[in-house]
C-alpha positions in Angstrom: 85.5 81.0 -70.1 88.4 78.9 -68.9 88.9 75.5 -70.7 90.9 72.6 -69.5 93.8 71.7 -71.6 94.1 68.3 -73.3 95.3 65.7 -70.9 97.9 67.5 -68.7 99.2 64.3 -67.2 100.4 64.4 -63.6 100.1 68.2 -63.6 96.3 68.2 -64.0 94.3 69.5 -61.1 90.8 69.3 -59.8 89.6 71.9 -57.4 92.3 73.4 -55.1 96.0 73.0 -56.1 98.7 71.6 -53.8 100.8 73.9 -51.6 104.6 74.0 -52.0 106.2 75.5 -48.9 105.0 78.9 -47.7 103.2 79.9 -50.9 101.2 78.5 -53.8 102.6 79.5 -57.2 100.4 80.3 -60.2 102.2 80.3 -63.6 100.8 82.1 -66.6 102.4 81.5 -70.1 101.4 82.0 -73.7 102.5 83.9 -76.8 103.8 87.4 -76.9 101.0 89.9 -76.1 98.5 87.2 -75.4 97.4 88.9 -72.2 99.5 87.1 -69.6 100.4 90.2 -67.7 96.8 91.5 -67.9 95.6 88.3 -66.3 98.5 88.3 -63.7 97.6 91.8 -62.6 93.9 91.0 -62.5 94.7 88.0 -60.2 96.8 90.1 -57.9 94.2 92.8 -57.7 91.5 90.2 -56.9 93.6 88.5 -54.2 94.9 91.7 -52.7 97.6 91.4 -50.1 97.4 87.6 -50.4 99.3 87.7 -53.7 102.6 89.1 -55.2 103.6 89.3 -58.9 106.9 88.2 -60.2 107.2 88.8 -64.0 109.7 86.5 -65.9 110.3 89.5 -68.2 112.3 91.2 -65.5 114.9 88.5 -65.8 116.3 89.0 -69.3 120.1 88.7 -69.2 122.0 92.0 -69.2 123.6 92.9 -72.5 125.5 96.0 -71.4 128.8 94.4 -72.6 127.5 94.5 -76.2 127.2 97.4 -78.5 123.7 98.6 -79.4 124.1 97.1 -82.8 125.1 93.8 -81.3 122.2 93.8 -78.8 119.8 94.2 -81.8 121.0 90.9 -83.1 120.3 88.9 -79.9 117.4 86.4 -80.1 115.3 87.6 -77.1 112.6 85.0 -77.9 114.9 82.0 -77.1 114.9 80.6 -73.5 118.7 81.3 -73.3 118.0 85.0 -73.3 116.5 84.8 -69.8 118.3 84.4 -66.5 116.2 81.5 -65.4 118.9 80.5 -62.8 118.3 83.8 -60.9 114.6 83.6 -61.5 114.5 80.1 -59.9 116.4 81.3 -56.9 114.0 84.2 -56.4 110.9 82.0 -57.0 112.2 79.5 -54.4 112.9 82.3 -51.9 109.3 83.7 -52.3 107.8 80.3 -52.1 109.7 79.7 -48.9 108.5 83.1 -47.4 111.7 85.2 -48.0 111.8 88.6 -49.8 113.8 89.1 -52.9 115.4 91.9 -54.8 114.0 91.8 -58.4 116.2 93.2 -61.2 114.9 96.1 -63.2 115.3 95.6 -66.9 115.3 98.4 -69.5 113.7 97.1 -72.7 114.7 100.2 -74.7 118.5 99.5 -74.1 118.3 95.7 -73.5 120.2 96.2 -70.2 119.6 95.7 -66.6 119.5 98.9 -64.6 121.5 99.5 -61.4 118.2 99.4 -59.5 116.3 96.5 -58.0 112.9 96.4 -56.4 112.1 94.6 -53.2 109.3 92.0 -53.4 108.0 90.6 -50.2 106.5 87.2 -50.1 102.8 86.4 -50.0 100.6 83.3 -49.8 100.2 83.3 -53.6 103.0 84.1 -56.0 101.8 84.9 -59.5 104.5 84.5 -62.2 104.0 85.2 -65.9 106.2 85.0 -69.1 106.2 83.9 -72.7 108.8 81.2 -72.0 107.8 80.3 -68.5 106.8 76.7 -69.3 109.9 76.2 -71.6 112.2 75.7 -68.6 111.6 72.4 -66.9 112.9 73.6 -63.6 110.4 76.4 -63.5 107.4 74.2 -64.6 108.2 71.9 -61.6 107.8 74.9 -59.2 104.3 75.8 -60.4 101.2 74.6 -58.6 98.8 75.7 -61.3 99.8 76.2 -64.9 97.6 78.5 -67.1 98.1 79.0 -70.9 96.7 82.1 -72.5 95.8 81.3 -76.2 95.4 84.1 -78.7 95.7 84.1 -82.6 99.0 85.3 -84.0 97.6 88.2 -85.9 96.0 89.6 -82.8 99.2 89.2 -80.8 101.2 91.0 -83.5 98.8 93.9 -83.6 99.0 94.2 -79.8 102.8 94.0 -79.9 103.2 96.7 -82.5 101.0 99.0 -80.4 102.9 98.2 -77.2 106.5 98.4 -78.5 106.0 101.6 -80.5 104.3 103.4 -77.6 106.2 102.0 -74.6 109.6 100.8 -75.8 110.6 103.3 -78.4 110.5 100.9 -81.4 109.4 101.5 -84.9 106.5 99.6 -86.4 108.8 98.2 -89.1 111.3 96.9 -86.6 108.6 95.3 -84.5 107.1 93.5 -87.5 110.5 92.4 -88.6 111.4 90.9 -85.2 108.0 89.2 -85.0 108.6 87.4 -88.3 112.3 86.6 -87.7 112.2 85.4 -84.1 109.0 85.8 -82.2 106.8 83.6 -84.5 109.4 80.9 -85.0 110.3 80.7 -81.4 106.6 80.6 -80.4 106.2 77.4 -82.5 109.3 75.9 -81.0 109.2 76.9 -77.3 105.8 78.3 -76.5 102.9 76.6 -78.4 104.0 73.0 -77.6 103.7 73.7 -73.8 100.0 74.4 -74.2 99.6 70.7 -73.5 101.4 71.2 -70.1 98.8 73.6 -68.9 96.2 72.7 -66.3 93.9 75.4 -67.7 93.8 77.0 -71.2 92.0 80.3 -71.6 91.2 82.5 -74.5 93.0 85.8 -74.1 90.3 88.0 -75.7 87.4 89.6 -74.0 86.5 90.0 -70.4 88.8 88.1 -67.9 86.3 88.3 -65.0 85.1 84.8 -65.2 88.6 83.5 -65.7 89.8 85.2 -62.6 86.9 83.8 -60.6 87.7 80.3 -61.8 91.4 80.6 -61.0 90.8 82.1 -57.6 88.5 79.1 -56.8 91.2 76.6 -58.0 93.8 78.2 -55.8 91.5 77.8 -52.8 
C-alpha cells in the first residue's frame, strides 16, 4: 500500500497533480536497490505510450580522463557524481514536449559511451534515481514525488546480486563500497528527503496497488 509521507509542506498533493508545461513529471527516489526502477518501469508499462522513462543513473559524469584505479576511488554516491545540469536541461526539454538525446553510461568502466539514445516526449515523464531529491532544482521540476523505503540489509543483498551479475563486480567490492560510501551517503543525501515526498511506499512485495494509486494521482 502507498502511505503518505509526514507533512510534505507545499509539495503535498490531494488527488491529481498539477501540470507543468507539456508533461507531468513523476519523480521516484529512495536508497540503492530499493526498487525505484522496478516501480518506474511498472508505471511506464501501465501508462503505455502516455509515458516515457528518464533514469537519473544515465547521467553519471564521464570519468574517461581518469585511470581505472582513479575511477575506483570516486564517490559515486555523492550528488556531485551526477551531471544534474544536463539532466535538468533534458528534463525541461521533455516537459516542454521536445525530444532529447540521453547519454549511455557504462557502469563497468564508469565512462559514458559514444552512443546516445533518442527519447521522445510524452504526457507523463517518469524519472528515478537515488539522489533525485537531493538536487533542489530537480525537486522543483517534479509534480509528484515518491520515495521507496526499504531496509538497508535488503538493499545490500539486492545490490550484491545486481552488481555481481550485471556490472562485473565482486561481492567483496560491492560490500566494501556499500559500507564506505553507499550507506553514509544514504544517511546524508537520501533518507532526509523522505520527508519531501508526497507519497512513501514500501519497496517490498507486489507493486500493483501502488501503481494503481499513482496512476490515479497523476490523473
